[in-house]
C-alpha positions as YAML, in Angstrom:
chain: A
units: angstrom
residues:
- id: 1
  name: MET
  ca: [100.60, 85.40, 98.89]
- id: 2
  name: THR
  ca: [100.72, 85.36, 95.09]
- id: 3
  name: ALA
  ca: [103.77, 87.16, 93.76]
- id: 4
  name: ASP
  ca: [103.45, 89.60, 90.86]
- id: 5
  name: ASP
  ca: [105.72, 88.18, 88.16]
- id: 6
  name: ARG
  ca: [105.93, 91.53, 86.40]
- id: 7
  name: LEU
  ca: [108.73, 92.21, 88.90]
- id: 8
  name: ILE
  ca: [111.98, 90.44, 88.05]
- id: 9
  name: VAL
  ca: [114.64, 90.75, 90.74]
- id: 10
  name: ALA
  ca: [118.20, 90.74, 89.41]
- id: 11
  name: LEU
  ca: [120.48, 88.49, 91.45]
- id: 12
  name: ASP
  ca: [123.55, 90.59, 90.68]
- id: 13
  name: VAL
  ca: [125.48, 89.15, 93.61]
- id: 14
  name: PRO
  ca: [128.90, 87.45, 93.57]
- id: 15
  name: ASN
  ca: [127.93, 83.80, 93.72]
- id: 16
  name: MET
  ca: [125.31, 81.11, 94.18]
- id: 17
  name: LEU
  ca: [125.44, 81.22, 97.98]
- id: 18
  name: HIS
  ca: [124.71, 84.95, 98.12]
- id: 19
  name: GLY
  ca: [121.95, 84.49, 95.57]
- id: 20
  name: GLN
  ca: [120.36, 81.68, 97.54]
- id: 21
  name: GLU
  ca: [120.46, 83.76, 100.74]
- id: 22
  name: LEU
  ca: [118.72, 86.64, 99.00]
- id: 23
  name: VAL
  ca: [116.01, 84.41, 97.55]
- id: 24
  name: ASP
  ca: [115.41, 82.94, 101.01]
- id: 25
  name: GLN
  ca: [115.11, 86.43, 102.52]
- id: 26
  name: ILE
  ca: [112.58, 87.52, 99.90]
- id: 27
  name: GLY
  ca: [110.55, 84.31, 100.12]
- id: 28
  name: ASP
  ca: [107.23, 84.21, 98.29]
- id: 29
  name: ALA
  ca: [107.20, 87.97, 97.63]
- id: 30
  name: VAL
  ca: [109.01, 87.41, 94.28]
- id: 31
  name: SER
  ca: [108.46, 84.68, 91.71]
- id: 32
  name: PHE
  ca: [110.84, 85.78, 88.92]
- id: 33
  name: TYR
  ca: [114.64, 86.19, 89.08]
- id: 34
  name: LYS
  ca: [117.33, 87.31, 86.67]
- id: 35
  name: ILE
  ca: [120.75, 85.66, 86.62]
- id: 36
  name: GLY
  ca: [123.41, 87.35, 84.53]
- id: 37
  name: LEU
  ca: [127.01, 87.08, 83.40]
- id: 38
  name: GLY
  ca: [128.34, 88.37, 86.72]
- id: 39
  name: MET
  ca: [127.26, 85.19, 88.46]
- id: 40
  name: LEU
  ca: [128.00, 82.77, 85.64]
- id: 41
  name: THR
  ca: [131.32, 81.62, 87.12]
- id: 42
  name: GLY
  ca: [129.86, 81.69, 90.63]
- id: 43
  name: GLY
  ca: [127.34, 78.91, 90.07]
- id: 44
  name: GLY
  ca: [124.75, 80.93, 88.19]
- id: 45
  name: LEU
  ca: [123.47, 78.11, 86.01]
- id: 46
  name: ALA
  ca: [123.27, 75.75, 88.98]
- id: 47
  name: LEU
  ca: [121.29, 78.35, 90.92]
- id: 48
  name: ALA
  ca: [119.00, 78.96, 87.95]
- id: 49
  name: ASN
  ca: [118.26, 75.25, 87.74]
- id: 50
  name: GLU
  ca: [117.67, 74.95, 91.50]
- id: 51
  name: LEU
  ca: [115.34, 77.95, 91.65]
- id: 52
  name: LYS
  ca: [113.39, 76.65, 88.67]
- id: 53
  name: GLN
  ca: [113.15, 72.98, 89.64]
- id: 54
  name: GLU
  ca: [113.10, 73.10, 93.45]
- id: 55
  name: TYR
  ca: [111.49, 76.47, 94.18]
- id: 56
  name: GLY
  ca: [109.18, 76.82, 91.19]
- id: 57
  name: LYS
  ca: [110.55, 80.27, 90.30]
- id: 58
  name: ARG
  ca: [110.67, 81.73, 86.81]
- id: 59
  name: ILE
  ca: [114.16, 82.42, 85.52]
- id: 60
  name: PHE
  ca: [115.53, 85.09, 83.20]
- id: 61
  name: LEU
  ca: [119.04, 84.19, 82.02]
- id: 62
  name: ASP
  ca: [120.68, 87.45, 80.98]
- id: 63
  name: MET
  ca: [123.60, 86.36, 78.78]
- id: 64
  name: LYS
  ca: [123.34, 88.98, 75.99]
- id: 65
  name: LEU
  ca: [124.74, 86.48, 73.50]
- id: 66
  name: PHE
  ca: [126.47, 87.80, 70.40]
- id: 67
  name: ASP
  ca: [128.42, 85.76, 67.84]
- id: 68
  name: ILE
  ca: [128.06, 84.22, 64.42]
- id: 69
  name: GLY
  ca: [124.72, 82.56, 63.83]
- id: 70
  name: ALA
  ca: [125.87, 78.94, 64.16]
- id: 71
  name: THR
  ca: [127.54, 79.61, 67.50]
- id: 72
  name: VAL
  ca: [124.54, 81.46, 68.90]
- id: 73
  name: GLU
  ca: [122.20, 78.70, 67.75]
- id: 74
  name: ALA
  ca: [124.32, 76.02, 69.41]
- id: 75
  name: ALA
  ca: [124.64, 77.99, 72.65]
- id: 76
  name: VAL
  ca: [120.90, 78.61, 72.86]
- id: 77
  name: ARG
  ca: [120.11, 74.98, 72.10]
- id: 78
  name: GLY
  ca: [122.25, 73.98, 75.07]
- id: 79
  name: LEU
  ca: [120.71, 76.56, 77.38]
- id: 80
  name: ALA
  ca: [117.18, 75.60, 76.32]
- id: 81
  name: GLN
  ca: [117.69, 72.22, 77.99]
- id: 82
  name: PHE
  ca: [117.52, 73.94, 81.40]
- id: 83
  name: ASP
  ca: [113.80, 74.74, 80.93]
- id: 84
  name: LEU
  ca: [114.30, 78.43, 81.72]
- id: 85
  name: ASP
  ca: [111.93, 81.25, 80.78]
- id: 86
  name: PHE
  ca: [113.78, 84.21, 79.22]
- id: 87
  name: LEU
  ca: [117.18, 84.52, 77.53]
- id: 88
  name: THR
  ca: [118.77, 87.69, 76.18]
- id: 89
  name: VAL
  ca: [120.74, 88.00, 72.98]
- id: 90
  name: HIS
  ca: [121.89, 91.14, 71.19]
- id: 91
  name: GLY
  ca: [119.05, 92.47, 69.06]
- id: 92
  name: ASP
  ca: [120.88, 92.17, 65.73]
- id: 93
  name: PRO
  ca: [118.59, 90.29, 63.33]
- id: 94
  name: HIS
  ca: [121.05, 87.50, 62.52]
- id: 95
  name: VAL
  ca: [121.62, 86.85, 66.23]
- id: 96
  name: VAL
  ca: [117.90, 86.83, 67.04]
- id: 97
  name: ALA
  ca: [117.07, 84.50, 64.16]
- id: 98
  name: ALA
  ca: [119.81, 82.06, 65.18]
- id: 99
  name: ALA
  ca: [118.68, 82.14, 68.80]
- id: 100
  name: LYS
  ca: [115.12, 81.34, 67.79]
- id: 101
  name: GLU
  ca: [116.40, 78.34, 65.85]
- id: 102
  name: GLY
  ca: [118.29, 77.17, 68.92]
- id: 103
  name: ALA
  ca: [115.24, 77.60, 71.15]
- id: 104
  name: ALA
  ca: [112.91, 75.71, 68.80]
- id: 105
  name: GLY
  ca: [110.82, 73.10, 70.58]
- id: 106
  name: SER
  ca: [111.28, 74.70, 74.00]
- id: 107
  name: ASN
  ca: [109.38, 77.32, 76.01]
- id: 108
  name: LEU
  ca: [112.43, 79.59, 76.20]
- id: 109
  name: LYS
  ca: [111.58, 83.14, 75.08]
- id: 110
  name: ILE
  ca: [114.27, 85.08, 73.23]
- id: 111
  name: LEU
  ca: [114.61, 88.75, 74.12]
- id: 112
  name: GLY
  ca: [116.63, 91.07, 71.91]
- id: 113
  name: VAL
  ca: [118.72, 93.79, 73.57]
- id: 114
  name: THR
  ca: [118.22, 97.16, 71.89]
- id: 115
  name: VAL
  ca: [120.57, 99.71, 73.52]
- id: 116
  name: LEU
  ca: [121.92, 99.10, 77.01]
- id: 117
  name: THR
  ca: [120.29, 101.34, 79.63]
- id: 118
  name: SER
  ca: [123.72, 102.27, 81.00]
- id: 119
  name: LEU
  ca: [124.65, 104.01, 77.72]
- id: 120
  name: ASP
  ca: [123.98, 107.53, 76.50]
- id: 121
  name: ARG
  ca: [124.67, 109.21, 73.14]
- id: 122
  name: GLY
  ca: [128.28, 109.95, 74.07]
- id: 123
  name: ASP
  ca: [128.88, 106.26, 74.78]
- id: 124
  name: LEU
  ca: [127.36, 105.32, 71.42]
- id: 125
  name: ASP
  ca: [129.63, 107.82, 69.67]
- id: 126
  name: ASN
  ca: [132.65, 106.20, 71.30]
- id: 127
  name: CYS
  ca: [131.40, 102.83, 70.03]
- id: 128
  name: LEU
  ca: [131.02, 104.21, 66.49]
- id: 129
  name: ILE
  ca: [127.26, 103.60, 66.51]
- id: 130
  name: LYS
  ca: [125.45, 105.56, 63.81]
- id: 131
  name: ASP
  ca: [124.11, 109.04, 64.49]
- id: 132
  name: GLY
  ca: [120.63, 109.57, 65.82]
- id: 133
  name: ALA
  ca: [118.71, 110.07, 69.01]
- id: 134
  name: ILE
  ca: [118.80, 107.03, 71.29]
- id: 135
  name: PRO
  ca: [115.00, 106.61, 71.40]
- id: 136
  name: ASP
  ca: [114.89, 106.46, 67.59]
- id: 137
  name: LEU
  ca: [117.71, 103.89, 67.48]
- id: 138
  name: VAL
  ca: [116.06, 101.79, 70.17]
- id: 139
  name: VAL
  ca: [112.72, 101.71, 68.36]
- id: 140
  name: GLU
  ca: [114.43, 100.87, 65.06]
- id: 141
  name: ARG
  ca: [116.39, 98.01, 66.65]
- id: 142
  name: ALA
  ca: [113.27, 96.75, 68.42]
- id: 143
  name: GLY
  ca: [111.38, 96.62, 65.13]
- id: 144
  name: LYS
  ca: [114.18, 94.69, 63.44]
- id: 145
  name: ALA
  ca: [114.39, 92.26, 66.36]
- id: 146
  name: PHE
  ca: [110.65, 91.61, 66.17]
- id: 147
  name: GLU
  ca: [110.90, 91.05, 62.41]
- id: 148
  name: ALA
  ca: [113.65, 88.49, 63.06]
- id: 149
  name: GLY
  ca: [111.34, 86.59, 65.42]
- id: 150
  name: ALA
  ca: [112.18, 87.93, 68.89]
- id: 151
  name: ASP
  ca: [109.60, 87.11, 71.55]
- id: 152
  name: GLY
  ca: [110.38, 90.45, 73.14]
- id: 153
  name: VAL
  ca: [112.96, 93.17, 73.59]
- id: 154
  name: ILE
  ca: [115.02, 94.75, 76.32]
- id: 155
  name: ALA
  ca: [114.81, 98.54, 76.38]
- id: 156
  name: SER
  ca: [114.84, 101.35, 78.87]
- id: 157
  name: PRO
  ca: [111.45, 102.44, 80.23]
- id: 158
  name: GLN
  ca: [111.91, 105.75, 78.46]
- id: 159
  name: GLU
  ca: [111.43, 104.06, 75.10]
- id: 160
  name: ALA
  ca: [108.74, 101.58, 76.14]
- id: 161
  name: ALA
  ca: [105.72, 103.55, 74.96]
- id: 162
  name: MET
  ca: [107.20, 104.07, 71.49]
- id: 163
  name: ILE
  ca: [108.03, 100.38, 71.17]
- id: 164
  name: ARG
  ca: [104.56, 99.37, 72.37]
- id: 165
  name: ALA
  ca: [103.09, 101.53, 69.61]
- id: 166
  name: LEU
  ca: [104.86, 99.52, 66.89]
- id: 167
  name: PRO
  ca: [102.52, 97.21, 64.94]
- id: 168
  name: GLU
  ca: [105.19, 94.50, 65.25]
- id: 169
  name: ALA
  ca: [105.06, 94.75, 69.05]
- id: 170
  name: GLU
  ca: [101.59, 93.23, 69.30]
- id: 171
  name: GLY
  ca: [101.81, 90.10, 71.41]
- id: 172
  name: ARG
  ca: [105.52, 90.68, 72.14]
- id: 173
  name: LEU
  ca: [107.19, 91.38, 75.46]
- id: 174
  name: ILE
  ca: [108.87, 94.58, 76.61]
- id: 175
  name: VAL
  ca: [111.24, 94.00, 79.53]
- id: 176
  name: THR
  ca: [112.94, 96.99, 81.10]
- id: 177
  name: PRO
  ca: [115.95, 97.34, 83.33]
- id: 178
  name: GLY
  ca: [116.82, 100.85, 84.45]
- id: 179
  name: VAL
  ca: [113.81, 100.97, 86.78]
- id: 180
  name: ARG
  ca: [114.35, 102.75, 90.08]
- id: 181
  name: PRO
  ca: [111.80, 103.40, 92.86]
- id: 182
  name: ALA
  ca: [111.40, 107.05, 93.74]
- id: 183
  name: GLY
  ca: [114.40, 108.25, 95.73]
- id: 184
  name: ALA
  ca: [116.66, 105.31, 94.84]
- id: 185
  name: ALA
  ca: [120.22, 105.86, 93.63]
- id: 186
  name: LEU
  ca: [120.71, 105.54, 89.87]
- id: 187
  name: GLY
  ca: [123.88, 103.44, 90.11]
- id: 188
  name: ASP
  ca: [125.24, 102.79, 86.60]
- id: 189
  name: GLN
  ca: [121.89, 103.42, 84.90]
- id: 190
  name: LYS
  ca: [121.38, 106.55, 82.78]
- id: 191
  name: ARG
  ca: [117.93, 106.12, 81.19]
- id: 192
  name: VAL
  ca: [115.57, 105.35, 84.05]
- id: 193
  name: ALA
  ca: [111.97, 105.58, 85.22]
- id: 194
  name: THR
  ca: [109.93, 104.59, 88.24]
- id: 195
  name: PRO
  ca: [108.05, 101.28, 88.37]
- id: 196
  name: ALA
  ca: [104.70, 103.06, 88.01]
- id: 197
  name: ASN
  ca: [105.82, 105.03, 84.96]
- id: 198
  name: ALA
  ca: [107.26, 101.92, 83.32]
- id: 199
  name: VAL
  ca: [104.03, 99.98, 83.75]
- id: 200
  name: ALA
  ca: [101.97, 102.93, 82.50]
- id: 201
  name: ASP
  ca: [104.07, 102.95, 79.32]
- id: 202
  name: GLY
  ca: [103.19, 99.34, 78.48]
- id: 203
  name: VAL
  ca: [106.09, 97.40, 79.99]
- id: 204
  name: ASP
  ca: [105.41, 93.71, 80.70]
- id: 205
  name: HIS
  ca: [108.22, 93.13, 83.18]
- id: 206
  name: ILE
  ca: [110.58, 95.42, 85.09]
- id: 207
  name: VAL
  ca: [114.01, 94.31, 86.28]
- id: 208
  name: VAL
  ca: [115.23, 95.69, 89.59]
- id: 209
  name: GLY
  ca: [118.48, 94.77, 91.31]
- id: 210
  name: ARG
  ca: [120.29, 97.08, 93.71]
- id: 211
  name: PRO
  ca: [117.21, 98.71, 95.27]
- id: 212
  name: VAL
  ca: [116.17, 95.23, 96.42]
- id: 213
  name: TRP
  ca: [119.36, 93.39, 97.29]
- id: 214
  name: THR
  ca: [121.04, 96.36, 99.01]
- id: 215
  name: ALA
  ca: [117.95, 97.12, 101.10]
- id: 216
  name: GLU
  ca: [117.97, 96.41, 104.82]
- id: 217
  name: ASN
  ca: [114.83, 94.34, 104.23]
- id: 218
  name: PRO
  ca: [114.88, 92.96, 100.64]
- id: 219
  name: ARG
  ca: [111.44, 91.39, 101.01]
- id: 220
  name: ALA
  ca: [109.85, 94.68, 102.05]
- id: 221
  name: ALA
  ca: [111.68, 96.49, 99.24]
- id: 222
  name: ALA
  ca: [110.26, 94.06, 96.67]
- id: 223
  name: GLN
  ca: [106.77, 94.40, 98.10]
- id: 224
  name: ALA
  ca: [107.02, 98.20, 97.92]
- id: 225
  name: ILE
  ca: [107.92, 98.01, 94.23]
- id: 226
  name: VAL
  ca: [104.97, 95.74, 93.52]
- id: 227
  name: ALA
  ca: [102.70, 98.16, 95.37]
- id: 228
  name: GLU
  ca: [103.94, 100.99, 93.17]
- id: 229
  name: MET
  ca: [103.33, 98.87, 90.07]
- id: 230
  name: ASN
  ca: [99.73, 98.47, 91.18]
- id: 231
  name: SER
  ca: [99.22, 102.10, 92.15]
- id: 232
  name: ALA
  ca: [96.75, 104.45, 90.47]
- id: 233
  name: GLN
  ca: [99.62, 106.18, 88.66]
- id: 234
  name: ALA
  ca: [100.59, 102.92, 86.96]
- id: 235
  name: GLN
  ca: [97.09, 102.56, 85.51]
- id: 236
  name: GLN
  ca: [97.22, 105.90, 83.67]
- id: 237
  name: PRO
  ca: [99.16, 105.93, 80.37]
- id: 238
  name: ASN
  ca: [101.93, 108.54, 80.41]
- id: 239
  name: ARG
  ca: [101.41, 111.42, 78.00]
...
């Protein structure tokens, strides 16, 4: 079968061995995997390299880098040597611009994080983030990230349609975590949508973790998500 690479499965498991077991269970039903900070000390980079080089999978390294420009640039330059596909940095313009410098000459796409999908307005208030509705802040940050050169942004599916409508979004990627199949538990996500709704709103890739790796049959769970992404509902823009 040919996997639908719009689905990115998050390998949010403790270590490389667990990640490898999950990939083996899913087999050819998934072609794109996310490896994040939680697995970094458990062999995450080694697994990313193995999945890319030995299995031919696409890899999204979710590091959410944030630091002064020179440090970000150096870190991204090092990571670009692994021939991975996506890398996240915080969507602040100076961070995005530095990351693009570090990725120069490689195929690594830099994705700017707008507002984490686990946060709501109360969380932003506690972090002293400026006033305003979250969707407005997300769209504003997305626009600034695009202006700084981001290849795409990370945002919740609830903001995807507004980001897609930005002139700066033409030819750029929208990647959304916070996607849950109908009936799935929300976990730590607060701004969510179904796979069909996310695709209908112009999302290029959805990231799904727990609903796949906690399923009794992870392969079947992934296939069900892909089926929903290709359903009639996903073909009709949400209004």
